[in-house]
Phi, psi and omega in degrees: 000320179294318179293321177294324177294318179295328176298322178293323178293318179295320178296319180292323179294324178294316179292325181289327181287335180270350177273197183294152185296336182291334182260354183277148180277160183285159178303322179299319178293322176299314179298320180295315176302313182298318178297322179296315180296319179296314181296317180295318180299315181297322179294318180294316182294328180298336179288345179282344182281122179238150179299143177212149179275325182251270181206157180200163181211154176222140178211147170203166182223130174239181181295328185258344185207147172240138188231135171231125179236132177230135185233142174231149179240185185297334183256022181301139180254356182283143172280330174204153182278154179294160178292138179268122186243140165238183184298326185237009181198165177206163181221142175241118184222140177277074182290330180297313179296323176296320179296319179298330178285347177269089189299327186282311186262335184055033180226162179198161177216149176233138178242124182239121184236140176238115184263120187285332183233016185293338181296346178292332178262303181272078187290152176297337177298344177286354174279100188272102174249159187288331184269153180276091186237160173274127181250132184232132176283120186258357180218172169286155176281129183238156174228144175223126181225169175241080183289146177053036177240125186292305181259107186263013180289132183281140177275337177204160179304150179261133180254127178249129175259115183248119177284142181283127180264357178223165183297136183274131176260112183300341180271354182277165179248121180270140178226128171276119189234159172229157187272124182237081175066302183226003183205159173272131177226163187255000184306125176084000179236146180211158177278121180270320183203146177206153171212193184290343185248336181206164179225137176258121177254140176244127182231149182262009178209167178254144180187210173255128189237160173200168178243121182242134179252132177252130174230153179289144177290135180299131182291138180284124182287136180230090187305312178304318179292321177298320179292316178301315178300314181298312182297312184298316181295318177300315180297315179300319179296322178299315181288329172301314180297316177299319179297315179301313179298320180296311180299324186275323189258332180286151180274115183255162176300141181304334184276359181260128179251112183261011185301313181298316184290322179298312183289328176297312180295320183294316181297311182291324179299311180296319182295313179294322181292314178299316181296318179297314182293321179298317181291325180291325181246029185301320183296332176276324185281322189302323179297337181265094190297320182295312179301317181297317178298317179298317179300312180298325177292319179293319176298318179301317182294310186295315177295319178294319177298323176300317178293321177297319178292329173299318180292319179299318178296324178293320178296317179296321179294318177298319176297320179298313182293322178302319181269349187047046176220182177287167185299322181223161177239170178297325186280315189211135177269143179292312174231130180290152182297320177297317179298315182298320181293319179300310181296314186301324185253329183293317181303311180297319181297319178297317181296317179294320179296317178294320179297317178295320179294322184279322184209076182298336179283000181284348181262142175100059176282184182300332180258016183057048177228192182286137177285156179265359181298145178051033178058028184296336177306334181291346173295341174258311184294327181300302177301324180297316179297321179298312181292322179293322177295319179293322177296325177295317178298317177296320179298315177299318177295323178295315177301314178298315179296318180295320179297319180292320181294318180297325180291330182265359185288146166280174185278027179287128186294318183297317182289322178296319180294318177302320181291319180296322176297319183295323176299314180299314181296327179294315180294319179293322179299317181297321177297317182295317189284324192225322193301318182295325178283326177301321179301328183297336181287343187245015181297303174046046176085358181280120181294324181294310180296324179299316180294318180297316178297319181297315184293312182296317184291321183284339185260021175299324177296324179294313180299316181295316179299318180294312187289313190262346183244295185299318184271014176255121184303314182301314183292317179300321178295321178289329173299316182296318178299317179300312182290328177296312178301321181293321178293319180299318181295321181293321182296319180282000000 
C-alpha cells in the first residue's frame, strides 16, 4: 500500500511538472518529497530482514519499485553472494566480508531497490555543474543499504551495473552520482566501464544512485552571422596569402628580417583555414570523435604558435625601437632564424603535449574545439593571457622609449619621419597582437561584441598585409613595377 501510494505521488509530480509552471511544485518541495519516499522505503524494506544462520533472500516487483534483499548469517557457506538483479540494474557487493567484520553477530544484510519513476522527483537538473549543459537521467534511480547491520563499513568498492533507459549520445559525458539531501553529487563514485547499452559505476559508499548524462546545448543557428563569418574568414585568408607571397617573393632590404612575420602568417593562415573547413563540414566530422579531437588539438597548436610568433614579433619590434634601427643588420642578427623557429613552435607544442597528458578527454567539443569541462579551456586561455600581458608590457616600454627618443632627436627630417613611421607600426602592431583577442573575453552573449570580435579576429591577415606590405615604400615600388610589366605584356 505504501509503495502504491508513493507511485501515485510520483505520477502526480510528473503530471504537474509537465503542466503549466503555475501549478508545478518548487525544486525544494520535489527534493523533500523524494527524501521522504526514500526514507520510508528503506524503513519498510528493513522489516523484511530476518535472522538466518546461512543465507536467505527476498524479492518482489511493483509498478514503481523492484526490491532485492539478501541476508547472510554466521554459518554461511558461500564465498560470495550472487549478483542482485532488477530489470534495469544490478549490484555486486562483498556482503560476506561485511558480515565477517560484524564480530558479534557475524551476519549482514543488503537491500537493493530500483525506483522506476523516482526521476520525476529527484530530477537530473539537481546535478549542479558549473557549465550550462543538458542533463538527462540515463538510468533508473537505485538505492542500496545495509539494514540491521551493525558495522556497515565496506570491505571493497561496490559496483552497480546500470542499463541505459534512454538513447546514449556518444558525445555526452556520463557521471555516476549519488543523492545528497538536495542534489546529485559525484563524490566517491566513478564510471568503471561504459558502452552504448549500459554503464558500470563503482562507489566506495552506499546511498541512492543514478547515472546522468550531460550534453552540450545545440547552438542556435544564425544564418546572417554564419555568412558574415564565412566571408570574413575567406577575405582574411586571401590577405594572409598575399602577405606570405609578398614576404617571400619581394626584394626586401638586407637589414629586414621577415622570419617572424612569415611564420606568424603561416600559423594563422593554417589555423583559420582548418577552422573554416571544420565548421563547413562539421556534420561529417562530428561523428568521428577521434578525428574531431585531433583537429581540436591541431587548432590548439596552430593558434598558440601564432600567439608565440606574435610575441616574438613584439620582442623584435621592441629591440628595433630601442636601437631605432632595422631588426637585423648585414653583420649580425639580433635573434637567429633557427632560434626563433625553435621557440615559435616548441612552446606551443609543449603546452599541447602537457594538456593531452593531463586531460586527453579535453579535446573534441561539439564544434571540434577545446572542451570547457574541468576548466580545460584555460590550457588555451592561460598562455594567451600571459602573452597578451607581456605584449602590453612591451608596448608600454616601446611608447616610453619612443617618447624619450623623440625628445633627444635632432631636427633631421629623415630621422623624424622614421620615428613617426615606427610609432604608427607600434600602434598597429598592438592592435594586431592583442586587441581583437582581448575583446573575446568580454563578449558574454553580446551580439555586437561578437560581430566585432569576428571581424577583427578574421582580418588579422588584412591588417598585416596593410601595415607591412601596402604601407611599405619598397614593397609599393615593386608592386608598381610588377603591374607595369603586366600591362606591357598585355599590350604586346
